[in-house]
mmCIF file as Biopython writes it, N, C-alpha, C and O atoms, coordinates in Angstrom:
data_model
#
loop_
_atom_site.group_PDB
_atom_site.id
_atom_site.type_symbol
_atom_site.label_atom_id
_atom_site.label_alt_id
_atom_site.label_comp_id
_atom_site.label_asym_id
_atom_site.label_entity_id
_atom_site.label_seq_id
_atom_site.pdbx_PDB_ins_code
_atom_site.Cartn_x
_atom_site.Cartn_y
_atom_site.Cartn_z
_atom_site.occupancy
_atom_site.B_iso_or_equiv
_atom_site.auth_seq_id
_atom_site.auth_asym_id
_atom_site.pdbx_PDB_model_num
ATOM 1   N N  . MET A ? 1  ? 6.962  21.612  14.687  1.0 0.0 1  A 1 
ATOM 2   C CA . MET A ? 1  ? 7.171  20.464  13.795  1.0 0.0 1  A 1 
ATOM 3   C C  . MET A ? 1  ? 8.605  19.967  13.948  1.0 0.0 1  A 1 
ATOM 4   O O  . MET A ? 1  ? 9.530  20.759  14.129  1.0 0.0 1  A 1 
ATOM 5   N N  . ASN A ? 2  ? 8.774  18.695  13.876  1.0 0.0 2  A 1 
ATOM 6   C CA . ASN A ? 2  ? 10.085 18.076  14.015  1.0 0.0 2  A 1 
ATOM 7   C C  . ASN A ? 2  ? 10.939 18.359  12.778  1.0 0.0 2  A 1 
ATOM 8   O O  . ASN A ? 2  ? 10.538 18.038  11.660  1.0 0.0 2  A 1 
ATOM 9   N N  . GLU A ? 3  ? 12.117 18.961  12.976  1.0 0.0 3  A 1 
ATOM 10  C CA . GLU A ? 3  ? 12.995 19.307  11.851  1.0 0.0 3  A 1 
ATOM 11  C C  . GLU A ? 3  ? 13.515 18.072  11.128  1.0 0.0 3  A 1 
ATOM 12  O O  . GLU A ? 3  ? 13.780 18.132  9.927   1.0 0.0 3  A 1 
ATOM 13  N N  . GLU A ? 4  ? 13.667 16.943  11.841  1.0 0.0 4  A 1 
ATOM 14  C CA . GLU A ? 4  ? 14.178 15.715  11.221  1.0 0.0 4  A 1 
ATOM 15  C C  . GLU A ? 4  ? 13.250 15.218  10.119  1.0 0.0 4  A 1 
ATOM 16  O O  . GLU A ? 4  ? 13.710 14.620  9.146   1.0 0.0 4  A 1 
ATOM 17  N N  . VAL A ? 5  ? 11.949 15.461  10.260  1.0 0.0 5  A 1 
ATOM 18  C CA . VAL A ? 5  ? 10.980 14.997  9.274   1.0 0.0 5  A 1 
ATOM 19  C C  . VAL A ? 5  ? 11.225 15.651  7.924   1.0 0.0 5  A 1 
ATOM 20  O O  . VAL A ? 5  ? 11.108 14.993  6.890   1.0 0.0 5  A 1 
ATOM 21  N N  . ASN A ? 6  ? 11.565 16.940  7.916   1.0 0.0 6  A 1 
ATOM 22  C CA . ASN A ? 6  ? 11.747 17.679  6.675   1.0 0.0 6  A 1 
ATOM 23  C C  . ASN A ? 6  ? 13.192 17.726  6.196   1.0 0.0 6  A 1 
ATOM 24  O O  . ASN A ? 6  ? 13.469 18.256  5.120   1.0 0.0 6  A 1 
ATOM 25  N N  . LYS A ? 7  ? 14.108 17.184  6.977   1.0 0.0 7  A 1 
ATOM 26  C CA . LYS A ? 7  ? 15.522 17.207  6.594   1.0 0.0 7  A 1 
ATOM 27  C C  . LYS A ? 7  ? 15.723 16.308  5.369   1.0 0.0 7  A 1 
ATOM 28  O O  . LYS A ? 7  ? 15.321 15.144  5.386   1.0 0.0 7  A 1 
ATOM 29  N N  . PRO A ? 8  ? 16.338 16.834  4.313   1.0 0.0 8  A 1 
ATOM 30  C CA . PRO A ? 8  ? 16.548 16.018  3.117   1.0 0.0 8  A 1 
ATOM 31  C C  . PRO A ? 8  ? 17.432 14.807  3.391   1.0 0.0 8  A 1 
ATOM 32  O O  . PRO A ? 8  ? 18.394 14.883  4.156   1.0 0.0 8  A 1 
ATOM 33  N N  . ILE A ? 9  ? 17.095 13.710  2.767   1.0 0.0 9  A 1 
ATOM 34  C CA . ILE A ? 9  ? 17.897 12.497  2.885   1.0 0.0 9  A 1 
ATOM 35  C C  . ILE A ? 9  ? 18.920 12.522  1.755   1.0 0.0 9  A 1 
ATOM 36  O O  . ILE A ? 9  ? 18.540 12.576  0.586   1.0 0.0 9  A 1 
ATOM 37  N N  . PRO A ? 10 ? 20.205 12.483  2.080   1.0 0.0 10 A 1 
ATOM 38  C CA . PRO A ? 10 ? 21.224 12.563  1.033   1.0 0.0 10 A 1 
ATOM 39  C C  . PRO A ? 10 ? 21.253 11.313  0.150   1.0 0.0 10 A 1 
ATOM 40  O O  . PRO A ? 10 ? 20.903 10.213  0.576   1.0 0.0 10 A 1 
ATOM 41  N N  . SER A ? 11 ? 21.669 11.520  -1.054  1.0 0.0 11 A 1 
ATOM 42  C CA . SER A ? 11 ? 21.807 10.419  -1.999  1.0 0.0 11 A 1 
ATOM 43  C C  . SER A ? 11 ? 22.913 9.474   -1.542  1.0 0.0 11 A 1 
ATOM 44  O O  . SER A ? 11 ? 23.939 9.915   -1.024  1.0 0.0 11 A 1 
ATOM 45  N N  . PRO A ? 12 ? 22.700 8.166   -1.735  1.0 0.0 12 A 1 
ATOM 46  C CA . PRO A ? 12 ? 23.749 7.206   -1.399  1.0 0.0 12 A 1 
ATOM 47  C C  . PRO A ? 12 ? 24.838 7.109   -2.474  1.0 0.0 12 A 1 
ATOM 48  O O  . PRO A ? 12 ? 25.736 6.274   -2.371  1.0 0.0 12 A 1 
ATOM 49  N N  . CYS A ? 13 ? 24.761 7.948   -3.491  1.0 0.0 13 A 1 
ATOM 50  C CA . CYS A ? 13 ? 25.728 7.928   -4.586  1.0 0.0 13 A 1 
ATOM 51  C C  . CYS A ? 13 ? 27.153 8.132   -4.067  1.0 0.0 13 A 1 
ATOM 52  O O  . CYS A ? 13 ? 27.405 8.981   -3.212  1.0 0.0 13 A 1 
ATOM 53  N N  . VAL A ? 14 ? 28.068 7.339   -4.602  1.0 0.0 14 A 1 
ATOM 54  C CA . VAL A ? 14 ? 29.480 7.477   -4.241  1.0 0.0 14 A 1 
ATOM 55  C C  . VAL A ? 14 ? 30.313 7.909   -5.444  1.0 0.0 14 A 1 
ATOM 56  O O  . VAL A ? 14 ? 31.543 7.888   -5.396  1.0 0.0 14 A 1 
ATOM 57  N N  . GLY A ? 15 ? 29.634 8.301   -6.526  1.0 0.0 15 A 1 
ATOM 58  C CA . GLY A ? 15 ? 30.321 8.846   -7.688  1.0 0.0 15 A 1 
ATOM 59  C C  . GLY A ? 15 ? 30.882 7.813   -8.652  1.0 0.0 15 A 1 
ATOM 60  O O  . GLY A ? 15 ? 31.703 8.149   -9.505  1.0 0.0 15 A 1 
ATOM 61  N N  . VAL A ? 16 ? 30.456 6.572   -8.532  1.0 0.0 16 A 1 
ATOM 62  C CA . VAL A ? 16 ? 30.904 5.511   -9.444  1.0 0.0 16 A 1 
ATOM 63  C C  . VAL A ? 16 ? 29.656 4.913   -10.087 1.0 0.0 16 A 1 
ATOM 64  O O  . VAL A ? 16 ? 29.189 3.851   -9.676  1.0 0.0 16 A 1 
ATOM 65  N N  . CYS A ? 17 ? 29.124 5.588   -11.083 1.0 0.0 17 A 1 
ATOM 66  C CA . CYS A ? 17 ? 27.885 5.133   -11.710 1.0 0.0 17 A 1 
ATOM 67  C C  . CYS A ? 17 ? 28.166 4.128   -12.812 1.0 0.0 17 A 1 
ATOM 68  O O  . CYS A ? 17 ? 28.684 4.478   -13.872 1.0 0.0 17 A 1 
ATOM 69  N N  . ALA A ? 18 ? 27.821 2.889   -12.554 1.0 0.0 18 A 1 
ATOM 70  C CA . ALA A ? 18 ? 27.949 1.835   -13.554 1.0 0.0 18 A 1 
ATOM 71  C C  . ALA A ? 18 ? 26.890 0.789   -13.247 1.0 0.0 18 A 1 
ATOM 72  O O  . ALA A ? 18 ? 26.917 0.151   -12.195 1.0 0.0 18 A 1 
ATOM 73  N N  . LEU A ? 19 ? 25.959 0.621   -14.176 1.0 0.0 19 A 1 
ATOM 74  C CA . LEU A ? 19 ? 24.887 -0.342  -13.971 1.0 0.0 19 A 1 
ATOM 75  C C  . LEU A ? 19 ? 25.316 -1.728  -14.432 1.0 0.0 19 A 1 
ATOM 76  O O  . LEU A ? 19 ? 25.963 -1.879  -15.469 1.0 0.0 19 A 1 
ATOM 77  N N  . ASP A ? 20 ? 24.947 -2.738  -13.648 1.0 0.0 20 A 1 
ATOM 78  C CA . ASP A ? 20 ? 25.260 -4.112  -14.018 1.0 0.0 20 A 1 
ATOM 79  C C  . ASP A ? 20 ? 24.149 -4.683  -14.898 1.0 0.0 20 A 1 
ATOM 80  O O  . ASP A ? 20 ? 23.250 -3.949  -15.308 1.0 0.0 20 A 1 
ATOM 81  N N  . GLU A ? 21 ? 24.198 -5.964  -15.189 1.0 0.0 21 A 1 
ATOM 82  C CA . GLU A ? 21 ? 23.222 -6.601  -16.073 1.0 0.0 21 A 1 
ATOM 83  C C  . GLU A ? 21 ? 21.816 -6.631  -15.470 1.0 0.0 21 A 1 
ATOM 84  O O  . GLU A ? 21 ? 20.844 -6.890  -16.181 1.0 0.0 21 A 1 
ATOM 85  N N  . ASN A ? 22 ? 21.701 -6.370  -14.174 1.0 0.0 22 A 1 
ATOM 86  C CA . ASN A ? 22 ? 20.395 -6.324  -13.504 1.0 0.0 22 A 1 
ATOM 87  C C  . ASN A ? 22 ? 19.886 -4.895  -13.323 1.0 0.0 22 A 1 
ATOM 88  O O  . ASN A ? 22 ? 18.920 -4.672  -12.593 1.0 0.0 22 A 1 
ATOM 89  N N  . ASP A ? 23 ? 20.526 -3.924  -13.982 1.0 0.0 23 A 1 
ATOM 90  C CA . ASP A ? 23 ? 20.170 -2.508  -13.893 1.0 0.0 23 A 1 
ATOM 91  C C  . ASP A ? 23 ? 20.388 -1.954  -12.494 1.0 0.0 23 A 1 
ATOM 92  O O  . ASP A ? 23 ? 19.663 -1.058  -12.064 1.0 0.0 23 A 1 
ATOM 93  N N  . LEU A ? 24 ? 21.389 -2.484  -11.773 1.0 0.0 24 A 1 
ATOM 94  C CA . LEU A ? 24 ? 21.743 -1.982  -10.450 1.0 0.0 24 A 1 
ATOM 95  C C  . LEU A ? 24 ? 23.129 -1.370  -10.509 1.0 0.0 24 A 1 
ATOM 96  O O  . LEU A ? 24 ? 24.039 -1.922  -11.128 1.0 0.0 24 A 1 
ATOM 97  N N  . CYS A ? 25 ? 23.282 -0.232  -9.862  1.0 0.0 25 A 1 
ATOM 98  C CA . CYS A ? 25 ? 24.594 0.405   -9.805  1.0 0.0 25 A 1 
ATOM 99  C C  . CYS A ? 25 ? 25.535 -0.465  -8.977  1.0 0.0 25 A 1 
ATOM 100 O O  . CYS A ? 25 ? 25.178 -0.909  -7.886  1.0 0.0 25 A 1 
ATOM 101 N N  . ILE A ? 26 ? 26.720 -0.704  -9.491  1.0 0.0 26 A 1 
ATOM 102 C CA . ILE A ? 26 ? 27.674 -1.561  -8.783  1.0 0.0 26 A 1 
ATOM 103 C C  . ILE A ? 26 ? 28.217 -0.894  -7.524  1.0 0.0 26 A 1 
ATOM 104 O O  . ILE A ? 26 ? 28.798 -1.569  -6.675  1.0 0.0 26 A 1 
ATOM 105 N N  . ALA A ? 27 ? 28.038 0.412   -7.389  1.0 0.0 27 A 1 
ATOM 106 C CA . ALA A ? 27 ? 28.560 1.133   -6.226  1.0 0.0 27 A 1 
ATOM 107 C C  . ALA A ? 27 ? 27.492 1.373   -5.158  1.0 0.0 27 A 1 
ATOM 108 O O  . ALA A ? 27 ? 27.679 0.992   -4.003  1.0 0.0 27 A 1 
ATOM 109 N N  . CYS A ? 28 ? 26.376 2.001   -5.534  1.0 0.0 28 A 1 
ATOM 110 C CA . CYS A ? 28 ? 25.369 2.371   -4.527  1.0 0.0 28 A 1 
ATOM 111 C C  . CYS A ? 28 ? 24.204 1.390   -4.426  1.0 0.0 28 A 1 
ATOM 112 O O  . CYS A ? 28 ? 23.386 1.494   -3.513  1.0 0.0 28 A 1 
ATOM 113 N N  . GLN A ? 29 ? 24.123 0.443   -5.354  1.0 0.0 29 A 1 
ATOM 114 C CA . GLN A ? 29 ? 23.087 -0.604  -5.352  1.0 0.0 29 A 1 
ATOM 115 C C  . GLN A ? 29 ? 21.679 -0.092  -5.671  1.0 0.0 29 A 1 
ATOM 116 O O  . GLN A ? 29 ? 20.698 -0.782  -5.392  1.0 0.0 29 A 1 
ATOM 117 N N  . ARG A ? 30 ? 21.568 1.099   -6.247  1.0 0.0 30 A 1 
ATOM 118 C CA . ARG A ? 30 ? 20.252 1.570   -6.680  1.0 0.0 30 A 1 
ATOM 119 C C  . ARG A ? 30 ? 20.013 1.157   -8.120  1.0 0.0 30 A 1 
ATOM 120 O O  . ARG A ? 30 ? 20.956 0.969   -8.889  1.0 0.0 30 A 1 
ATOM 121 N N  . SER A ? 31 ? 18.741 1.018   -8.479  1.0 0.0 31 A 1 
ATOM 122 C CA . SER A ? 31 ? 18.397 0.727   -9.868  1.0 0.0 31 A 1 
ATOM 123 C C  . SER A ? 31 ? 18.517 2.009   -10.688 1.0 0.0 31 A 1 
ATOM 124 O O  . SER A ? 31 ? 18.591 3.109   -10.140 1.0 0.0 31 A 1 
ATOM 125 N N  . GLY A ? 32 ? 18.535 1.850   -11.989 1.0 0.0 32 A 1 
ATOM 126 C CA . GLY A ? 32 ? 18.597 3.016   -12.865 1.0 0.0 32 A 1 
ATOM 127 C C  . GLY A ? 32 ? 17.439 3.966   -12.623 1.0 0.0 32 A 1 
ATOM 128 O O  . GLY A ? 32 ? 17.618 5.184   -12.638 1.0 0.0 32 A 1 
ATOM 129 N N  . ILE A ? 33 ? 16.249 3.417   -12.400 1.0 0.0 33 A 1 
ATOM 130 C CA . ILE A ? 33 ? 15.070 4.252   -12.130 1.0 0.0 33 A 1 
ATOM 131 C C  . ILE A ? 33 ? 15.227 4.969   -10.798 1.0 0.0 33 A 1 
ATOM 132 O O  . ILE A ? 33 ? 14.924 6.158   -10.699 1.0 0.0 33 A 1 
ATOM 133 N N  . GLU A ? 34 ? 15.698 4.261   -9.770  1.0 0.0 34 A 1 
ATOM 134 C CA . GLU A ? 34 ? 15.888 4.884   -8.458  1.0 0.0 34 A 1 
ATOM 135 C C  . GLU A ? 34 ? 16.906 6.011   -8.523  1.0 0.0 34 A 1 
ATOM 136 O O  . GLU A ? 34 ? 16.745 7.034   -7.857  1.0 0.0 34 A 1 
ATOM 137 N N  . ILE A ? 35 ? 17.941 5.832   -9.312  1.0 0.0 35 A 1 
ATOM 138 C CA . ILE A ? 35 ? 18.947 6.885   -9.481  1.0 0.0 35 A 1 
ATOM 139 C C  . ILE A ? 35 ? 18.312 8.101   -10.161 1.0 0.0 35 A 1 
ATOM 140 O O  . ILE A ? 35 ? 18.462 9.232   -9.701  1.0 0.0 35 A 1 
ATOM 141 N N  . GLY A ? 36 ? 17.604 7.850   -11.257 1.0 0.0 36 A 1 
ATOM 142 C CA . GLY A ? 36 ? 17.008 8.941   -12.022 1.0 0.0 36 A 1 
ATOM 143 C C  . GLY A ? 36 ? 15.909 9.686   -11.282 1.0 0.0 36 A 1 
ATOM 144 O O  . GLY A ? 36 ? 15.737 10.889  -11.476 1.0 0.0 36 A 1 
ATOM 145 N N  . GLU A ? 37 ? 15.168 8.987   -10.438 1.0 0.0 37 A 1 
ATOM 146 C CA . GLU A ? 37 ? 14.034 9.586   -9.739  1.0 0.0 37 A 1 
ATOM 147 C C  . GLU A ? 37 ? 14.376 10.110  -8.346  1.0 0.0 37 A 1 
ATOM 148 O O  . GLU A ? 37 ? 13.528 10.732  -7.707  1.0 0.0 37 A 1 
ATOM 149 N N  . TRP A ? 38 ? 15.597 9.878   -7.860  1.0 0.0 38 A 1 
ATOM 150 C CA . TRP A ? 38 ? 15.961 10.239  -6.482  1.0 0.0 38 A 1 
ATOM 151 C C  . TRP A ? 38 ? 15.584 11.684  -6.146  1.0 0.0 38 A 1 
ATOM 152 O O  . TRP A ? 38 ? 15.068 11.948  -5.060  1.0 0.0 38 A 1 
ATOM 153 N N  . GLY A ? 39 ? 15.830 12.600  -7.045  1.0 0.0 39 A 1 
ATOM 154 C CA . GLY A ? 39 ? 15.577 14.015  -6.783  1.0 0.0 39 A 1 
ATOM 155 C C  . GLY A ? 39 ? 14.114 14.380  -6.609  1.0 0.0 39 A 1 
ATOM 156 O O  . GLY A ? 39 ? 13.809 15.428  -6.040  1.0 0.0 39 A 1 
ATOM 157 N N  . VAL A ? 40 ? 13.202 13.544  -7.085  1.0 0.0 40 A 1 
ATOM 158 C CA . VAL A ? 40 ? 11.777 13.835  -6.939  1.0 0.0 40 A 1 
ATOM 159 C C  . VAL A ? 40 ? 11.094 12.935  -5.914  1.0 0.0 40 A 1 
ATOM 160 O O  . VAL A ? 40 ? 9.913  13.119  -5.617  1.0 0.0 40 A 1 
ATOM 161 N N  . TYR A ? 41 ? 11.818 11.973  -5.377  1.0 0.0 41 A 1 
ATOM 162 C CA . TYR A ? 41 ? 11.253 11.098  -4.346  1.0 0.0 41 A 1 
ATOM 163 C C  . TYR A ? 41 ? 11.009 11.878  -3.058  1.0 0.0 41 A 1 
ATOM 164 O O  . TYR A ? 41 ? 11.764 12.787  -2.713  1.0 0.0 41 A 1 
ATOM 165 N N  . SER A ? 42 ? 9.951  11.508  -2.361  1.0 0.0 42 A 1 
ATOM 166 C CA . SER A ? 42 ? 9.708  12.051  -1.016  1.0 0.0 42 A 1 
ATOM 167 C C  . SER A ? 42 ? 10.696 11.380  -0.052  1.0 0.0 42 A 1 
ATOM 168 O O  . SER A ? 42 ? 11.346 10.398  -0.410  1.0 0.0 42 A 1 
ATOM 169 N N  . ASN A ? 43 ? 10.803 11.905  1.154   1.0 0.0 43 A 1 
ATOM 170 C CA . ASN A ? 43 ? 11.681 11.279  2.140   1.0 0.0 43 A 1 
ATOM 171 C C  . ASN A ? 43 ? 11.256 9.838   2.421   1.0 0.0 43 A 1 
ATOM 172 O O  . ASN A ? 43 ? 12.109 8.974   2.627   1.0 0.0 43 A 1 
ATOM 173 N N  . GLU A ? 44 ? 9.961  9.570   2.430   1.0 0.0 44 A 1 
ATOM 174 C CA . GLU A ? 44 ? 9.479  8.202   2.667   1.0 0.0 44 A 1 
ATOM 175 C C  . GLU A ? 44 ? 9.917  7.276   1.528   1.0 0.0 44 A 1 
ATOM 176 O O  . GLU A ? 44 ? 10.326 6.141   1.771   1.0 0.0 44 A 1 
ATOM 177 N N  . GLU A ? 45 ? 9.831  7.756   0.300   1.0 0.0 45 A 1 
ATOM 178 C CA . GLU A ? 45 ? 10.266 6.944   -0.843  1.0 0.0 45 A 1 
ATOM 179 C C  . GLU A ? 45 ? 11.775 6.702   -0.785  1.0 0.0 45 A 1 
ATOM 180 O O  . GLU A ? 45 ? 12.245 5.605   -1.088  1.0 0.0 45 A 1 
ATOM 181 N N  . LYS A ? 46 ? 12.526 7.728   -0.396  1.0 0.0 46 A 1 
ATOM 182 C CA . LYS A ? 46 ? 13.980 7.573   -0.269  1.0 0.0 46 A 1 
ATOM 183 C C  . LYS A ? 46 ? 14.323 6.562   0.813   1.0 0.0 46 A 1 
ATOM 184 O O  . LYS A ? 46 ? 15.231 5.749   0.639   1.0 0.0 46 A 1 
ATOM 185 N N  . LYS A ? 47 ? 13.598 6.608   1.936   1.0 0.0 47 A 1 
ATOM 186 C CA . LYS A ? 47 ? 13.827 5.628   3.011   1.0 0.0 47 A 1 
ATOM 187 C C  . LYS A ? 47 ? 13.549 4.219   2.511   1.0 0.0 47 A 1 
ATOM 188 O O  . LYS A ? 47 ? 14.278 3.288   2.856   1.0 0.0 47 A 1 
ATOM 189 N N  . ALA A ? 48 ? 12.512 4.047   1.710   1.0 0.0 48 A 1 
ATOM 190 C CA . ALA A ? 48 ? 12.181 2.731   1.160   1.0 0.0 48 A 1 
ATOM 191 C C  . ALA A ? 48 ? 13.302 2.235   0.240   1.0 0.0 48 A 1 
ATOM 192 O O  . ALA A ? 48 ? 13.632 1.049   0.251   1.0 0.0 48 A 1 
ATOM 193 N N  . VAL A ? 49 ? 13.883 3.129   -0.548  1.0 0.0 49 A 1 
ATOM 194 C CA . VAL A ? 49 ? 15.002 2.759   -1.417  1.0 0.0 49 A 1 
ATOM 195 C C  . VAL A ? 49 ? 16.201 2.346   -0.568  1.0 0.0 49 A 1 
ATOM 196 O O  . VAL A ? 49 ? 16.885 1.375   -0.891  1.0 0.0 49 A 1 
ATOM 197 N N  . LEU A ? 50 ? 16.457 3.076   0.509   1.0 0.0 50 A 1 
ATOM 198 C CA . LEU A ? 50 ? 17.590 2.732   1.377   1.0 0.0 50 A 1 
ATOM 199 C C  . LEU A ? 50 ? 17.414 1.349   1.996   1.0 0.0 50 A 1 
ATOM 200 O O  . LEU A ? 50 ? 18.391 0.623   2.182   1.0 0.0 50 A 1 
ATOM 201 N N  . VAL A ? 51 ? 16.174 0.980   2.314   1.0 0.0 51 A 1 
ATOM 202 C CA . VAL A ? 51 ? 15.897 -0.373  2.827   1.0 0.0 51 A 1 
ATOM 203 C C  . VAL A ? 51 ? 16.204 -1.398  1.737   1.0 0.0 51 A 1 
ATOM 204 O O  . VAL A ? 51 ? 16.825 -2.425  2.012   1.0 0.0 51 A 1 
ATOM 205 N N  . LYS A ? 52 ? 15.773 -1.128  0.503   1.0 0.0 52 A 1 
ATOM 206 C CA . LYS A ? 52 ? 16.049 -2.036  -0.615  1.0 0.0 52 A 1 
ATOM 207 C C  . LYS A ? 52 ? 17.549 -2.193  -0.830  1.0 0.0 52 A 1 
ATOM 208 O O  . LYS A ? 52 ? 18.023 -3.291  -1.122  1.0 0.0 52 A 1 
ATOM 209 N N  . ILE A ? 53 ? 18.297 -1.102  -0.688  1.0 0.0 53 A 1 
ATOM 210 C CA . ILE A ? 53 ? 19.757 -1.161  -0.851  1.0 0.0 53 A 1 
ATOM 211 C C  . ILE A ? 53 ? 20.354 -2.118  0.172   1.0 0.0 53 A 1 
ATOM 212 O O  . ILE A ? 53 ? 21.200 -2.944  -0.169  1.0 0.0 53 A 1 
ATOM 213 N N  . LYS A ? 54 ? 19.919 -2.011  1.424   1.0 0.0 54 A 1 
ATOM 214 C CA . LYS A ? 54 ? 20.422 -2.912  2.476   1.0 0.0 54 A 1 
ATOM 215 C C  . LYS A ? 54 ? 20.107 -4.364  2.140   1.0 0.0 54 A 1 
ATOM 216 O O  . LYS A ? 54 ? 20.937 -5.246  2.360   1.0 0.0 54 A 1 
ATOM 217 N N  . GLN A ? 55 ? 18.910 -4.619  1.606   1.0 0.0 55 A 1 
ATOM 218 C CA . GLN A ? 55 ? 18.528 -5.970  1.216   1.0 0.0 55 A 1 
ATOM 219 C C  . GLN A ? 55 ? 19.414 -6.467  0.074   1.0 0.0 55 A 1 
ATOM 220 O O  . GLN A ? 55 ? 19.866 -7.613  0.075   1.0 0.0 55 A 1 
ATOM 221 N N  . ARG A ? 56 ? 19.649 -5.602  -0.883  1.0 0.0 56 A 1 
ATOM 222 C CA . ARG A ? 56 ? 20.507 -5.991  -2.017  1.0 0.0 56 A 1 
ATOM 223 C C  . ARG A ? 56 ? 21.918 -6.277  -1.565  1.0 0.0 56 A 1 
ATOM 224 O O  . ARG A ? 56 ? 22.539 -7.233  -2.028  1.0 0.0 56 A 1 
ATOM 225 N N  . GLU A ? 57 ? 22.432 -5.457  -0.661  1.0 0.0 57 A 1 
ATOM 226 C CA . GLU A ? 57 ? 23.792 -5.676  -0.144  1.0 0.0 57 A 1 
ATOM 227 C C  . GLU A ? 57 ? 23.888 -6.992  0.618   1.0 0.0 57 A 1 
ATOM 228 O O  . GLU A ? 57 ? 24.946 -7.620  0.659   1.0 0.0 57 A 1 
ATOM 229 N N  . ALA A ? 58 ? 22.766 -7.406  1.226   1.0 0.0 58 A 1 
ATOM 230 C CA . ALA A ? 58 ? 22.738 -8.667  1.978   1.0 0.0 58 A 1 
ATOM 231 C C  . ALA A ? 58 ? 22.479 -9.863  1.069   1.0 0.0 58 A 1 
ATOM 232 O O  . ALA A ? 58 ? 22.479 -11.008 1.521   1.0 0.0 58 A 1 
ATOM 233 N N  . GLY A ? 59 ? 22.258 -9.587  -0.228  1.0 0.0 59 A 1 
ATOM 234 C CA . GLY A ? 59 ? 22.040 -10.675 -1.175  1.0 0.0 59 A 1 
ATOM 235 C C  . GLY A ? 59 ? 20.599 -11.093 -1.327  1.0 0.0 59 A 1 
ATOM 236 O O  . GLY A ? 59 ? 20.312 -12.088 -1.993  1.0 0.0 59 A 1 
ATOM 237 N N  . ASP A ? 60 ? 19.677 -10.350 -0.718  1.0 0.0 60 A 1 
ATOM 238 C CA . ASP A ? 60 ? 18.240 -10.661 -0.819  1.0 0.0 60 A 1 
ATOM 239 C C  . ASP A ? 60 ? 17.666 -9.931  -2.022  1.0 0.0 60 A 1 
ATOM 240 O O  . ASP A ? 60 ? 17.389 -8.734  -1.952  1.0 0.0 60 A 1 
ATOM 241 N N  . LEU A ? 61 ? 17.487 -10.645 -3.121  1.0 0.0 61 A 1 
ATOM 242 C CA . LEU A ? 61 ? 16.983 -10.035 -4.349  1.0 0.0 61 A 1 
ATOM 243 C C  . LEU A ? 61 ? 15.511 -10.341 -4.571  1.0 0.0 61 A 1 
ATOM 244 O O  . LEU A ? 61 ? 15.019 -10.228 -5.694  1.0 0.0 61 A 1 
ATOM 245 N N  . SER A ? 62 ? 14.803 -10.724 -3.520  1.0 0.0 62 A 1 
ATOM 246 C CA . SER A ? 62 ? 13.394 -11.129 -3.644  1.0 0.0 62 A 1 
ATOM 247 C C  . SER A ? 62 ? 12.428 -9.998  -3.429  1.0 0.0 62 A 1 
ATOM 248 O O  . SER A ? 62 ? 11.308 -10.237 -2.977  1.0 0.0 62 A 1 
ATOM 249 N N  . GLU A ? 63 ? 12.806 -8.781  -3.729  1.0 0.0 63 A 1 
ATOM 250 C CA . GLU A ? 63 ? 11.945 -7.608  -3.531  1.0 0.0 63 A 1 
ATOM 251 C C  . GLU A ? 63 ? 10.633 -7.900  -4.130  1.0 0.0 63 A 1 
ATOM 252 O O  . GLU A ? 63 ? 9.735  -7.059  -4.089  1.0 0.0 63 A 1 
#
C-alpha cells in the first residue's frame, strides 16, 4: 500500500485564530466548522478543504 495515502495531512493553522464576519479565519481561511472538524476529517475531506482555501485566497467565494 502506498504510504502517501495514509500520511496525515497537517492542519493549515498558523496559530492566529480569528474569525471574520463570514466565519472564516483571517489567517488560514478555514471556516469555523472546518477548523472544529479538522481532526475528524478524512484525508479526502482535508484535501477538499485545502482546495476551498486556495479558492478563498484567490477571491472566489462562489463555493
